[in-house]
C-alpha positions, 0 to 999 in steps of 0.5 A, spaced: 522 519 453 519 513 449 520 508 455 517 513 460 511 514 455 510 507 454 510 505 462 505 511 463 500 508 458 501 501 461 500 504 468 494 507 466 491 501 463 493 497 469 490 502 474 483 502 470 483 494 469 484 494 477 478 499 478 473 495 473 475 489 476 475 490 483 473 485 488 467 487 494 470 489 501 470 485 507 464 487 511 464 487 518 460 489 524 462 496 527 466 494 533 470 489 528 471 495 523 473 500 529 478 495 531 481 494 524 481 502 523 485 502 529 490 497 527 491 500 520 492 507 523 499 505 524 500 503 517 503 507 511 504 504 504 509 508 500 507 506 493 507 509 485 500 510 482 502 506 476 506 500 479 503 493 478 506 491 484 503 497 488 496 496 484 496 489 487 497 491 494 492 496 494 487 491 491 488 487 497 488 493 502 481 495 498 478 488 499 480 487 506 477 494 508 483 496 511 484 504 511 491 504 510 494 511 509 497 511 502 503 516 500 506 517 493 513 516 493 514 519 486 520 523 484 520 530 488 515 528 493 517 529 500 514 522 501 520 519 497 525 522 502 521 519 508 522 512 504 529 513 503 531 516 510 526 511 514 527 504 509 533 506 506 531 505 499 526 507 494 523 501 493 515 500 492 511 498 495 513 499 502 509 498 508 511 502 514 509 499 520 509 503 527 509 497 532 506 499 539 512 499 542 515 505 538 519 501 533 518 502 526 519 496 521 519 497 513 516 492 509 518 491 502 516 486 497 508 486 495 508 478 497 510 479 504 506 486 505 500 482 502 501 476 507 502 481 513 495 484 511 491 478 510 494 475 517 492 482 520 485 483 517 482 477 513 480 473 519 
């Protein structure tokens, strides 16, 4: 119980610091932003609100101005079941990538996700 309370308090501090220190978003032409929106519509981030690795990943999504769908995978959530059924484990952050050919990829690890997002949206 005490550990959960401490974890939640630290998570609130991390999320608050994120909001206060958030970078500005990339600005694009309307046409370029529309292309980003189309690509991002095939992406879903499964996350926990107070997870530091999830916060790091959400910061990059914000900076890249990519409207990636975000779903909380907290205990009891139907999104948690989708994460287990699709990706095979409860580990966040997890990026669900729906490829054009219909294949679905489940990408774990914040560094891998951030690298993928930067390759897709930074340039």
